PDB file of N, CA, C and O in Angstrom:
ATOM      1  N   MET A   1     -35.515 -50.026 -46.768  1.00  0.00           N
ATOM      2  CA  MET A   1     -34.556 -49.261 -45.982  1.00  0.00           C
ATOM      3  C   MET A   1     -34.478 -49.897 -44.601  1.00  0.00           C
ATOM      4  O   MET A   1     -35.492 -50.054 -43.921  1.00  0.00           O
ATOM      5  N   GLY A   2     -33.285 -50.254 -44.199  1.00  0.00           N
ATOM      6  CA  GLY A   2     -33.082 -50.885 -42.907  1.00  0.00           C
ATOM      7  C   GLY A   2     -33.012 -49.883 -41.772  1.00  0.00           C
ATOM      8  O   GLY A   2     -33.034 -48.671 -41.983  1.00  0.00           O
ATOM      9  N   ASP A   3     -32.927 -50.418 -40.566  1.00  0.00           N
ATOM     10  CA  ASP A   3     -32.872 -49.587 -39.363  1.00  0.00           C
ATOM     11  C   ASP A   3     -31.655 -48.664 -39.362  1.00  0.00           C
ATOM     12  O   ASP A   3     -31.757 -47.497 -38.982  1.00  0.00           O
ATOM     13  N   HIS A   4     -30.499 -49.189 -39.788  1.00  0.00           N
ATOM     14  CA  HIS A   4     -29.290 -48.358 -39.829  1.00  0.00           C
ATOM     15  C   HIS A   4     -29.449 -47.211 -40.830  1.00  0.00           C
ATOM     16  O   HIS A   4     -28.990 -46.095 -40.588  1.00  0.00           O
ATOM     17  N   CYS A   5     -30.099 -47.498 -41.946  1.00  0.00           N
ATOM     18  CA  CYS A   5     -30.341 -46.442 -42.944  1.00  0.00           C
ATOM     19  C   CYS A   5     -31.256 -45.365 -42.370  1.00  0.00           C
ATOM     20  O   CYS A   5     -31.000 -44.173 -42.541  1.00  0.00           O
ATOM     21  N   GLU A   6     -32.315 -45.779 -41.695  1.00  0.00           N
ATOM     22  CA  GLU A   6     -33.251 -44.808 -41.115  1.00  0.00           C
ATOM     23  C   GLU A   6     -32.552 -43.941 -40.070  1.00  0.00           C
ATOM     24  O   GLU A   6     -32.760 -42.729 -40.027  1.00  0.00           O
ATOM     25  N   GLN A   7     -31.725 -44.563 -39.229  1.00  0.00           N
ATOM     26  CA  GLN A   7     -30.989 -43.799 -38.222  1.00  0.00           C
ATOM     27  C   GLN A   7     -30.042 -42.801 -38.893  1.00  0.00           C
ATOM     28  O   GLN A   7     -29.921 -41.656 -38.455  1.00  0.00           O
ATOM     29  N   THR A   8     -29.385 -43.242 -39.943  1.00  0.00           N
ATOM     30  CA  THR A   8     -28.459 -42.364 -40.664  1.00  0.00           C
ATOM     31  C   THR A   8     -29.209 -41.205 -41.306  1.00  0.00           C
ATOM     32  O   THR A   8     -28.755 -40.063 -41.237  1.00  0.00           O
ATOM     33  N   MET A   9     -30.351 -41.484 -41.929  1.00  0.00           N
ATOM     34  CA  MET A   9     -31.124 -40.425 -42.579  1.00  0.00           C
ATOM     35  C   MET A   9     -31.594 -39.391 -41.558  1.00  0.00           C
ATOM     36  O   MET A   9     -31.645 -38.200 -41.867  1.00  0.00           O
ATOM     37  N   ARG A  10     -31.937 -39.828 -40.350  1.00  0.00           N
ATOM     38  CA  ARG A  10     -32.361 -38.879 -39.314  1.00  0.00           C
ATOM     39  C   ARG A  10     -31.208 -37.975 -38.876  1.00  0.00           C
ATOM     40  O   ARG A  10     -31.433 -36.834 -38.474  1.00  0.00           O
ATOM     41  N   ARG A  11     -29.981 -38.477 -38.952  1.00  0.00           N
ATOM     42  CA  ARG A  11     -28.812 -37.705 -38.513  1.00  0.00           C
ATOM     43  C   ARG A  11     -28.125 -36.952 -39.644  1.00  0.00           C
ATOM     44  O   ARG A  11     -27.197 -36.183 -39.394  1.00  0.00           O
ATOM     45  N   LEU A  12     -28.557 -37.155 -40.868  1.00  0.00           N
ATOM     46  CA  LEU A  12     -27.817 -36.642 -42.012  1.00  0.00           C
ATOM     47  C   LEU A  12     -27.664 -35.123 -42.008  1.00  0.00           C
ATOM     48  O   LEU A  12     -26.575 -34.611 -42.266  1.00  0.00           O
ATOM     49  N   SER A  13     -28.721 -34.418 -41.726  1.00  0.00           N
ATOM     50  CA  SER A  13     -28.657 -32.960 -41.741  1.00  0.00           C
ATOM     51  C   SER A  13     -27.675 -32.444 -40.686  1.00  0.00           C
ATOM     52  O   SER A  13     -26.870 -31.553 -40.959  1.00  0.00           O
ATOM     53  N   THR A  14     -27.750 -33.006 -39.490  1.00  0.00           N
ATOM     54  CA  THR A  14     -26.827 -32.559 -38.444  1.00  0.00           C
ATOM     55  C   THR A  14     -25.399 -33.035 -38.729  1.00  0.00           C
ATOM     56  O   THR A  14     -24.437 -32.394 -38.305  1.00  0.00           O
ATOM     57  N   TYR A  15     -25.260 -34.138 -39.434  1.00  0.00           N
ATOM     58  CA  TYR A  15     -23.938 -34.607 -39.867  1.00  0.00           C
ATOM     59  C   TYR A  15     -23.335 -33.612 -40.856  1.00  0.00           C
ATOM     60  O   TYR A  15     -22.176 -33.218 -40.724  1.00  0.00           O
ATOM     61  N   ILE A  16     -24.128 -33.212 -41.843  1.00  0.00           N
ATOM     62  CA  ILE A  16     -23.668 -32.255 -42.850  1.00  0.00           C
ATOM     63  C   ILE A  16     -23.298 -30.923 -42.190  1.00  0.00           C
ATOM     64  O   ILE A  16     -22.326 -30.275 -42.580  1.00  0.00           O
ATOM     65  N   ASP A  17     -24.077 -30.529 -41.199  1.00  0.00           N
ATOM     66  CA  ASP A  17     -23.832 -29.258 -40.505  1.00  0.00           C
ATOM     67  C   ASP A  17     -22.751 -29.360 -39.430  1.00  0.00           C
ATOM     68  O   ASP A  17     -22.441 -28.376 -38.758  1.00  0.00           O
ATOM     69  N   ARG A  18     -22.178 -30.557 -39.271  1.00  0.00           N
ATOM     70  CA  ARG A  18     -21.120 -30.808 -38.281  1.00  0.00           C
ATOM     71  C   ARG A  18     -21.589 -30.501 -36.866  1.00  0.00           C
ATOM     72  O   ARG A  18     -20.888 -29.857 -36.085  1.00  0.00           O
ATOM     73  N   GLU A  19     -22.797 -30.980 -36.553  1.00  0.00           N
ATOM     74  CA  GLU A  19     -23.375 -30.737 -35.236  1.00  0.00           C
ATOM     75  C   GLU A  19     -23.506 -32.022 -34.410  1.00  0.00           C
ATOM     76  O   GLU A  19     -24.185 -32.025 -33.383  1.00  0.00           O
ATOM     77  N   LEU A  20     -22.871 -33.099 -34.841  1.00  0.00           N
ATOM     78  CA  LEU A  20     -22.939 -34.359 -34.114  1.00  0.00           C
ATOM     79  C   LEU A  20     -21.712 -34.526 -33.225  1.00  0.00           C
ATOM     80  O   LEU A  20     -20.672 -33.905 -33.444  1.00  0.00           O
ATOM     81  N   SER A  21     -21.860 -35.366 -32.232  1.00  0.00           N
ATOM     82  CA  SER A  21     -20.708 -35.705 -31.396  1.00  0.00           C
ATOM     83  C   SER A  21     -19.735 -36.544 -32.227  1.00  0.00           C
ATOM     84  O   SER A  21     -20.084 -37.055 -33.291  1.00  0.00           O
ATOM     85  N   GLU A  22     -18.530 -36.672 -31.726  1.00  0.00           N
ATOM     86  CA  GLU A  22     -17.511 -37.436 -32.442  1.00  0.00           C
ATOM     87  C   GLU A  22     -17.942 -38.895 -32.648  1.00  0.00           C
ATOM     88  O   GLU A  22     -17.708 -39.471 -33.710  1.00  0.00           O
ATOM     89  N   SER A  23     -18.567 -39.480 -31.636  1.00  0.00           N
ATOM     90  CA  SER A  23     -18.991 -40.878 -31.774  1.00  0.00           C
ATOM     91  C   SER A  23     -20.120 -41.021 -32.796  1.00  0.00           C
ATOM     92  O   SER A  23     -20.159 -42.003 -33.538  1.00  0.00           O
ATOM     93  N   GLU A  24     -21.035 -40.055 -32.842  1.00  0.00           N
ATOM     94  CA  GLU A  24     -22.110 -40.098 -33.835  1.00  0.00           C
ATOM     95  C   GLU A  24     -21.558 -39.901 -35.241  1.00  0.00           C
ATOM     96  O   GLU A  24     -22.016 -40.546 -36.183  1.00  0.00           O
ATOM     97  N   VAL A  25     -20.586 -39.022 -35.387  1.00  0.00           N
ATOM     98  CA  VAL A  25     -19.954 -38.801 -36.690  1.00  0.00           C
ATOM     99  C   VAL A  25     -19.352 -40.103 -37.197  1.00  0.00           C
ATOM    100  O   VAL A  25     -19.512 -40.452 -38.367  1.00  0.00           O
ATOM    101  N   LYS A  26     -18.663 -40.820 -36.320  1.00  0.00           N
ATOM    102  CA  LYS A  26     -18.045 -42.084 -36.710  1.00  0.00           C
ATOM    103  C   LYS A  26     -19.096 -43.091 -37.178  1.00  0.00           C
ATOM    104  O   LYS A  26     -18.889 -43.796 -38.165  1.00  0.00           O
ATOM    105  N   LYS A  27     -20.230 -43.155 -36.463  1.00  0.00           N
ATOM    106  CA  LYS A  27     -21.298 -44.093 -36.844  1.00  0.00           C
ATOM    107  C   LYS A  27     -21.873 -43.743 -38.213  1.00  0.00           C
ATOM    108  O   LYS A  27     -22.039 -44.615 -39.066  1.00  0.00           O
ATOM    109  N   VAL A  28     -22.176 -42.459 -38.418  1.00  0.00           N
ATOM    110  CA  VAL A  28     -22.754 -42.034 -39.695  1.00  0.00           C
ATOM    111  C   VAL A  28     -21.759 -42.271 -40.822  1.00  0.00           C
ATOM    112  O   VAL A  28     -22.118 -42.801 -41.873  1.00  0.00           O
ATOM    113  N   LYS A  29     -20.509 -41.879 -40.603  1.00  0.00           N
ATOM    114  CA  LYS A  29     -19.492 -42.054 -41.641  1.00  0.00           C
ATOM    115  C   LYS A  29     -19.305 -43.531 -41.982  1.00  0.00           C
ATOM    116  O   LYS A  29     -19.202 -43.886 -43.156  1.00  0.00           O
ATOM    117  N   ALA A  30     -19.262 -44.382 -40.978  1.00  0.00           N
ATOM    118  CA  ALA A  30     -19.102 -45.818 -41.220  1.00  0.00           C
ATOM    119  C   ALA A  30     -20.275 -46.354 -42.040  1.00  0.00           C
ATOM    120  O   ALA A  30     -20.080 -47.162 -42.948  1.00  0.00           O
ATOM    121  N   HIS A  31     -21.477 -45.909 -41.726  1.00  0.00           N
ATOM    122  CA  HIS A  31     -22.636 -46.369 -42.491  1.00  0.00           C
ATOM    123  C   HIS A  31     -22.575 -45.863 -43.927  1.00  0.00           C
ATOM    124  O   HIS A  31     -22.824 -46.622 -44.864  1.00  0.00           O
ATOM    125  N   LEU A  32     -22.248 -44.593 -44.105  1.00  0.00           N
ATOM    126  CA  LEU A  32     -22.167 -44.032 -45.457  1.00  0.00           C
ATOM    127  C   LEU A  32     -21.105 -44.740 -46.284  1.00  0.00           C
ATOM    128  O   LEU A  32     -21.289 -44.950 -47.483  1.00  0.00           O
ATOM    129  N   ASP A  33     -19.999 -45.107 -45.656  1.00  0.00           N
ATOM    130  CA  ASP A  33     -18.931 -45.814 -46.367  1.00  0.00           C
ATOM    131  C   ASP A  33     -19.379 -47.193 -46.847  1.00  0.00           C
ATOM    132  O   ASP A  33     -18.874 -47.698 -47.849  1.00  0.00           O
ATOM    133  N   ASP A  34     -20.330 -47.805 -46.131  1.00  0.00           N
ATOM    134  CA  ASP A  34     -20.781 -49.162 -46.455  1.00  0.00           C
ATOM    135  C   ASP A  34     -22.123 -49.227 -47.167  1.00  0.00           C
ATOM    136  O   ASP A  34     -22.573 -50.314 -47.529  1.00  0.00           O
ATOM    137  N   CYS A  35     -22.772 -48.085 -47.375  1.00  0.00           N
ATOM    138  CA  CYS A  35     -24.128 -48.100 -47.941  1.00  0.00           C
ATOM    139  C   CYS A  35     -24.231 -47.090 -49.092  1.00  0.00           C
ATOM    140  O   CYS A  35     -24.510 -45.914 -48.857  1.00  0.00           O
ATOM    141  N   PRO A  36     -24.008 -47.540 -50.329  1.00  0.00           N
ATOM    142  CA  PRO A  36     -24.063 -46.625 -51.471  1.00  0.00           C
ATOM    143  C   PRO A  36     -25.375 -45.833 -51.600  1.00  0.00           C
ATOM    144  O   PRO A  36     -25.311 -44.655 -51.953  1.00  0.00           O
ATOM    145  N   PRO A  37     -26.560 -46.407 -51.335  1.00  0.00           N
ATOM    146  CA  PRO A  37     -27.778 -45.592 -51.440  1.00  0.00           C
ATOM    147  C   PRO A  37     -27.791 -44.423 -50.447  1.00  0.00           C
ATOM    148  O   PRO A  37     -28.178 -43.310 -50.803  1.00  0.00           O
ATOM    149  N   CYS A  38     -27.373 -44.675 -49.215  1.00  0.00           N
ATOM    150  CA  CYS A  38     -27.333 -43.584 -48.233  1.00  0.00           C
ATOM    151  C   CYS A  38     -26.250 -42.567 -48.593  1.00  0.00           C
ATOM    152  O   CYS A  38     -26.422 -41.365 -48.390  1.00  0.00           O
ATOM    153  N   GLU A  39     -25.144 -43.058 -49.125  1.00  0.00           N
ATOM    154  CA  GLU A  39     -24.077 -42.155 -49.556  1.00  0.00           C
ATOM    155  C   GLU A  39     -24.569 -41.240 -50.679  1.00  0.00           C
ATOM    156  O   GLU A  39     -24.193 -40.069 -50.731  1.00  0.00           O
ATOM    157  N   GLN A  40     -25.398 -41.760 -51.567  1.00  0.00           N
ATOM    158  CA  GLN A  40     -25.954 -40.928 -52.646  1.00  0.00           C
ATOM    159  C   GLN A  40     -26.861 -39.842 -52.080  1.00  0.00           C
ATOM    160  O   GLN A  40     -26.829 -38.702 -52.542  1.00  0.00           O
ATOM    161  N   VAL A  41     -27.665 -40.190 -51.088  1.00  0.00           N
ATOM    162  CA  VAL A  41     -28.528 -39.187 -50.448  1.00  0.00           C
ATOM    163  C   VAL A  41     -27.662 -38.123 -49.790  1.00  0.00           C
ATOM    164  O   VAL A  41     -27.930 -36.928 -49.919  1.00  0.00           O
ATOM    165  N   PHE A  42     -26.626 -38.558 -49.086  1.00  0.00           N
ATOM    166  CA  PHE A  42     -25.706 -37.615 -48.455  1.00  0.00           C
ATOM    167  C   PHE A  42     -25.076 -36.688 -49.488  1.00  0.00           C
ATOM    168  O   PHE A  42     -25.062 -35.470 -49.311  1.00  0.00           O
ATOM    169  N   ASP A  43     -24.557 -37.266 -50.564  1.00  0.00           N
ATOM    170  CA  ASP A  43     -23.916 -36.456 -51.612  1.00  0.00           C
ATOM    171  C   ASP A  43     -24.883 -35.422 -52.173  1.00  0.00           C
ATOM    172  O   ASP A  43     -24.513 -34.267 -52.384  1.00  0.00           O
ATOM    173  N   PHE A  44     -26.125 -35.841 -52.414  1.00  0.00           N
ATOM    174  CA  PHE A  44     -27.132 -34.929 -52.953  1.00  0.00           C
ATOM    175  C   PHE A  44     -27.412 -33.799 -51.965  1.00  0.00           C
ATOM    176  O   PHE A  44     -27.404 -32.627 -52.342  1.00  0.00           O
ATOM    177  N   GLN A  45     -27.659 -34.150 -50.698  1.00  0.00           N
ATOM    178  CA  GLN A  45     -27.994 -33.125 -49.708  1.00  0.00           C
ATOM    179  C   GLN A  45     -26.823 -32.177 -49.455  1.00  0.00           C
ATOM    180  O   GLN A  45     -27.020 -30.972 -49.299  1.00  0.00           O
ATOM    181  N   ALA A  46     -25.617 -32.716 -49.415  1.00  0.00           N
ATOM    182  CA  ALA A  46     -24.448 -31.867 -49.195  1.00  0.00           C
ATOM    183  C   ALA A  46     -24.253 -30.901 -50.367  1.00  0.00           C
ATOM    184  O   ALA A  46     -23.949 -29.725 -50.166  1.00  0.00           O
ATOM    185  N   GLU A  47     -24.430 -31.406 -51.591  1.00  0.00           N
ATOM    186  CA  GLU A  47     -24.292 -30.542 -52.774  1.00  0.00           C
ATOM    187  C   GLU A  47     -25.403 -29.494 -52.807  1.00  0.00           C
ATOM    188  O   GLU A  47     -25.154 -28.339 -53.154  1.00  0.00           O
ATOM    189  N   MET A  48     -26.615 -29.883 -52.453  1.00  0.00           N
ATOM    190  CA  MET A  48     -27.733 -28.932 -52.422  1.00  0.00           C
ATOM    191  C   MET A  48     -27.443 -27.824 -51.413  1.00  0.00           C
ATOM    192  O   MET A  48     -27.661 -26.647 -51.700  1.00  0.00           O
ATOM    193  N   LYS A  49     -26.961 -28.195 -50.251  1.00  0.00           N
ATOM    194  CA  LYS A  49     -26.640 -27.196 -49.239  1.00  0.00           C
ATOM    195  C   LYS A  49     -25.528 -26.266 -49.732  1.00  0.00           C
ATOM    196  O   LYS A  49     -25.585 -25.056 -49.515  1.00  0.00           O
ATOM    197  N   ARG A  50     -24.524 -26.830 -50.390  1.00  0.00           N
ATOM    198  CA  ARG A  50     -23.431 -26.020 -50.922  1.00  0.00           C
ATOM    199  C   ARG A  50     -23.949 -25.028 -51.953  1.00  0.00           C
ATOM    200  O   ARG A  50     -23.567 -23.858 -51.945  1.00  0.00           O
ATOM    201  N   LEU A  51     -24.825 -25.502 -52.844  1.00  0.00           N
ATOM    202  CA  LEU A  51     -25.373 -24.619 -53.881  1.00  0.00           C
ATOM    203  C   LEU A  51     -26.250 -23.525 -53.289  1.00  0.00           C
ATOM    204  O   LEU A  51     -26.182 -22.372 -53.714  1.00  0.00           O
ATOM    205  N   VAL A  52     -27.068 -23.881 -52.316  1.00  0.00           N
ATOM    206  CA  VAL A  52     -27.917 -22.878 -51.674  1.00  0.00           C
ATOM    207  C   VAL A  52     -27.045 -21.823 -51.011  1.00  0.00           C
ATOM    208  O   VAL A  52     -27.297 -20.625 -51.136  1.00  0.00           O
ATOM    209  N   ARG A  53     -26.022 -22.277 -50.307  1.00  0.00           N
ATOM    210  CA  ARG A  53     -25.116 -21.334 -49.639  1.00  0.00           C
ATOM    211  C   ARG A  53     -24.441 -20.430 -50.669  1.00  0.00           C
ATOM    212  O   ARG A  53     -24.334 -19.220 -50.468  1.00  0.00           O
ATOM    213  N   LYS A  54     -23.992 -21.021 -51.760  1.00  0.00           N
ATOM    214  CA  LYS A  54     -23.285 -20.247 -52.793  1.00  0.00           C
ATOM    215  C   LYS A  54     -24.204 -19.254 -53.491  1.00  0.00           C
ATOM    216  O   LYS A  54     -23.834 -18.098 -53.695  1.00  0.00           O
ATOM    217  N   GLU A  55     -25.407 -19.705 -53.859  1.00  0.00           N
ATOM    218  CA  GLU A  55     -26.296 -18.877 -54.670  1.00  0.00           C
ATOM    219  C   GLU A  55     -27.196 -17.954 -53.859  1.00  0.00           C
ATOM    220  O   GLU A  55     -27.608 -16.902 -54.346  1.00  0.00           O
ATOM    221  N   CYS A  56     -27.496 -18.339 -52.644  1.00  0.00           N
ATOM    222  CA  CYS A  56     -28.479 -17.578 -51.872  1.00  0.00           C
ATOM    223  C   CYS A  56     -27.866 -16.706 -50.788  1.00  0.00           C
ATOM    224  O   CYS A  56     -28.539 -15.824 -50.255  1.00  0.00           O
ATOM    225  N   CYS A  57     -26.654 -16.928 -50.467  1.00  0.00           N
ATOM    226  CA  CYS A  57     -26.029 -16.179 -49.383  1.00  0.00           C
ATOM    227  C   CYS A  57     -25.162 -15.053 -49.918  1.00  0.00           C
ATOM    228  O   CYS A  57     -24.100 -14.747 -49.376  1.00  0.00           O
ATOM    229  N   THR A  58     -25.635 -14.455 -50.979  1.00  0.00           N
ATOM    230  CA  THR A  58     -24.956 -13.294 -51.538  1.00  0.00           C
ATOM    231  C   THR A  58     -25.973 -12.173 -51.637  1.00  0.00           C
ATOM    232  O   THR A  58     -27.177 -12.397 -51.512  1.00  0.00           O
ATOM    233  N   HIS A  59     -25.496 -11.010 -51.854  1.00  0.00           N
ATOM    234  CA  HIS A  59     -26.409  -9.875 -52.012  1.00  0.00           C
ATOM    235  C   HIS A  59     -27.035  -9.851 -53.401  1.00  0.00           C
ATOM    236  O   HIS A  59     -27.922  -9.039 -53.667  1.00  0.00           O
ATOM    237  N   ASP A  60     -26.579 -10.738 -54.291  1.00  0.00           N
ATOM    238  CA  ASP A  60     -27.121 -10.798 -55.633  1.00  0.00           C
ATOM    239  C   ASP A  60     -28.417 -11.602 -55.717  1.00  0.00           C
ATOM    240  O   ASP A  60     -29.159 -11.474 -56.691  1.00  0.00           O
ATOM    241  N   ALA A  61     -28.694 -12.423 -54.717  1.00  0.00           N
ATOM    242  CA  ALA A  61     -29.892 -13.253 -54.744  1.00  0.00           C
ATOM    243  C   ALA A  61     -31.129 -12.368 -54.560  1.00  0.00           C
ATOM    244  O   ALA A  61     -31.090 -11.393 -53.809  1.00  0.00           O
ATOM    245  N   PRO A  62     -32.228 -12.709 -55.247  1.00  0.00           N
ATOM    246  CA  PRO A  62     -33.468 -11.933 -55.078  1.00  0.00           C
ATOM    247  C   PRO A  62     -33.955 -12.003 -53.631  1.00  0.00           C
ATOM    248  O   PRO A  62     -33.801 -13.029 -52.968  1.00  0.00           O
ATOM    249  N   SER A  63     -34.527 -10.937 -53.156  1.00  0.00           N
ATOM    250  CA  SER A  63     -34.959 -10.873 -51.759  1.00  0.00           C
ATOM    251  C   SER A  63     -35.993 -11.958 -51.430  1.00  0.00           C
ATOM    252  O   SER A  63     -35.984 -12.504 -50.326  1.00  0.00           O
ATOM    253  N   ARG A  64     -36.886 -12.273 -52.382  1.00  0.00           N
ATOM    254  CA  ARG A  64     -37.870 -13.340 -52.128  1.00  0.00           C
ATOM    255  C   ARG A  64     -37.181 -14.677 -51.901  1.00  0.00           C
ATOM    256  O   ARG A  64     -37.600 -15.449 -51.039  1.00  0.00           O
ATOM    257  N   LEU A  65     -36.138 -14.958 -52.656  1.00  0.00           N
ATOM    258  CA  LEU A  65     -35.399 -16.206 -52.497  1.00  0.00           C
ATOM    259  C   LEU A  65     -34.686 -16.241 -51.151  1.00  0.00           C
ATOM    260  O   LEU A  65     -34.715 -17.256 -50.455  1.00  0.00           O
ATOM    261  N   LEU A  66     -34.053 -15.141 -50.788  1.00  0.00           N
ATOM    262  CA  LEU A  66     -33.374 -15.074 -49.505  1.00  0.00           C
ATOM    263  C   LEU A  66     -34.356 -15.310 -48.359  1.00  0.00           C
ATOM    264  O   LEU A  66     -34.054 -16.051 -47.424  1.00  0.00           O
ATOM    265  N   GLU A  67     -35.509 -14.689 -48.428  1.00  0.00           N
ATOM    266  CA  GLU A  67     -36.519 -14.850 -47.382  1.00  0.00           C
ATOM    267  C   GLU A  67     -37.021 -16.288 -47.321  1.00  0.00           C
ATOM    268  O   GLU A  67     -37.207 -16.827 -46.229  1.00  0.00           O
ATOM    269  N   TRP A  68     -37.242 -16.914 -48.463  1.00  0.00           N
ATOM    270  CA  TRP A  68     -37.700 -18.301 -48.515  1.00  0.00           C
ATOM    271  C   TRP A  68     -36.671 -19.238 -47.887  1.00  0.00           C
ATOM    272  O   TRP A  68     -37.031 -20.138 -47.127  1.00  0.00           O
ATOM    273  N   VAL A  69     -35.400 -19.031 -48.200  1.00  0.00           N
ATOM    274  CA  VAL A  69     -34.333 -19.867 -47.639  1.00  0.00           C
ATOM    275  C   VAL A  69     -34.241 -19.658 -46.129  1.00  0.00           C
ATOM    276  O   VAL A  69     -34.077 -20.622 -45.381  1.00  0.00           O
ATOM    277  N   ARG A  70     -34.342 -18.419 -45.678  1.00  0.00           N
ATOM    278  CA  ARG A  70     -34.311 -18.150 -44.233  1.00  0.00           C
ATOM    279  C   ARG A  70     -35.476 -18.836 -43.534  1.00  0.00           C
ATOM    280  O   ARG A  70     -35.313 -19.390 -42.446  1.00  0.00           O
ATOM    281  N   GLN A  71     -36.639 -18.801 -44.150  1.00  0.00           N
ATOM    282  CA  GLN A  71     -37.819 -19.447 -43.572  1.00  0.00           C
ATOM    283  C   GLN A  71     -37.608 -20.961 -43.489  1.00  0.00           C
ATOM    284  O   GLN A  71     -37.907 -21.570 -42.462  1.00  0.00           O
ATOM    285  N   LEU A  72     -37.103 -21.563 -44.548  1.00  0.00           N
ATOM    286  CA  LEU A  72     -36.828 -23.005 -44.532  1.00  0.00           C
ATOM    287  C   LEU A  72     -35.812 -23.368 -43.456  1.00  0.00           C
ATOM    288  O   LEU A  72     -35.936 -24.398 -42.795  1.00  0.00           O
ATOM    289  N   ALA A  73     -34.827 -22.529 -43.290  1.00  0.00           N
ATOM    290  CA  ALA A  73     -33.762 -22.817 -42.330  1.00  0.00           C
ATOM    291  C   ALA A  73     -34.259 -22.775 -40.890  1.00  0.00           C
ATOM    292  O   ALA A  73     -33.684 -23.430 -40.020  1.00  0.00           O
ATOM    293  N   THR A  74     -35.318 -22.015 -40.629  1.00  0.00           N
ATOM    294  CA  THR A  74     -35.808 -21.895 -39.258  1.00  0.00           C
ATOM    295  C   THR A  74     -36.981 -22.810 -38.961  1.00  0.00           C
ATOM    296  O   THR A  74     -37.385 -22.937 -37.804  1.00  0.00           O
ATOM    297  N   GLU A  75     -37.541 -23.455 -39.986  1.00  0.00           N
ATOM    298  CA  GLU A  75     -38.658 -24.377 -39.763  1.00  0.00           C
ATOM    299  C   GLU A  75     -38.185 -25.637 -39.062  1.00  0.00           C
ATOM    300  O   GLU A  75     -37.051 -26.083 -39.238  1.00  0.00           O
ATOM    301  N   LYS A  76     -39.082 -26.197 -38.265  1.00  0.00           N
ATOM    302  CA  LYS A  76     -38.801 -27.473 -37.636  1.00  0.00           C
ATOM    303  C   LYS A  76     -38.936 -28.573 -38.674  1.00  0.00           C
ATOM    304  O   LYS A  76     -39.896 -28.567 -39.445  1.00  0.00           O
ATOM    305  N   PRO A  77     -37.998 -29.523 -38.718  1.00  0.00           N
ATOM    306  CA  PRO A  77     -38.104 -30.602 -39.709  1.00  0.00           C
ATOM    307  C   PRO A  77     -39.350 -31.451 -39.466  1.00  0.00           C
ATOM    308  O   PRO A  77     -39.750 -31.692 -38.327  1.00  0.00           O
ATOM    309  N   LYS A  78     -39.942 -31.889 -40.554  1.00  0.00           N
ATOM    310  CA  LYS A  78     -41.117 -32.760 -40.470  1.00  0.00           C
ATOM    311  C   LYS A  78     -40.645 -34.168 -40.158  1.00  0.00           C
ATOM    312  O   LYS A  78     -39.603 -34.598 -40.652  1.00  0.00           O
ATOM    313  N   PRO A  79     -41.410 -34.896 -39.337  1.00  0.00           N
ATOM    314  CA  PRO A  79     -41.007 -36.265 -39.006  1.00  0.00           C
ATOM    315  C   PRO A  79     -40.962 -37.150 -40.260  1.00  0.00           C
ATOM    316  O   PRO A  79     -41.768 -37.001 -41.178  1.00  0.00           O
ATOM    317  N   ALA A  80     -40.008 -38.060 -40.267  1.00  0.00           N
ATOM    318  CA  ALA A  80     -39.901 -39.008 -41.389  1.00  0.00           C
ATOM    319  C   ALA A  80     -41.065 -39.979 -41.336  1.00  0.00           C
ATOM    320  O   ALA A  80     -41.548 -40.332 -40.260  1.00  0.00           O
ATOM    321  N   ARG A  81     -41.504 -40.400 -42.498  1.00  0.00           N
ATOM    322  CA  ARG A  81     -42.638 -41.332 -42.540  1.00  0.00           C
ATOM    323  C   ARG A  81     -42.179 -42.750 -42.493  1.00  0.00           C
ATOM    324  O   ARG A  81     -43.001 -43.667 -42.520  1.00  0.00           O
TER     325      ARG A  81
END
């Protein structure tokens, strides 16, 4: 994994959440367009987030699952190795 890939992976979550500046969005998007492995990671994470939102953000989800998702959402991310 190259330096550009590592930088992109660090920004991926905030990219998916649309929390980056316009210039950062352009950098991440340009890298994803040129790097199929990073694009696959992005696709996976974006789909996972969509599924969690769809399945867990309803009143039908079990309370333990809702609590677990809330806990994950508020935890500080672990540093990349």
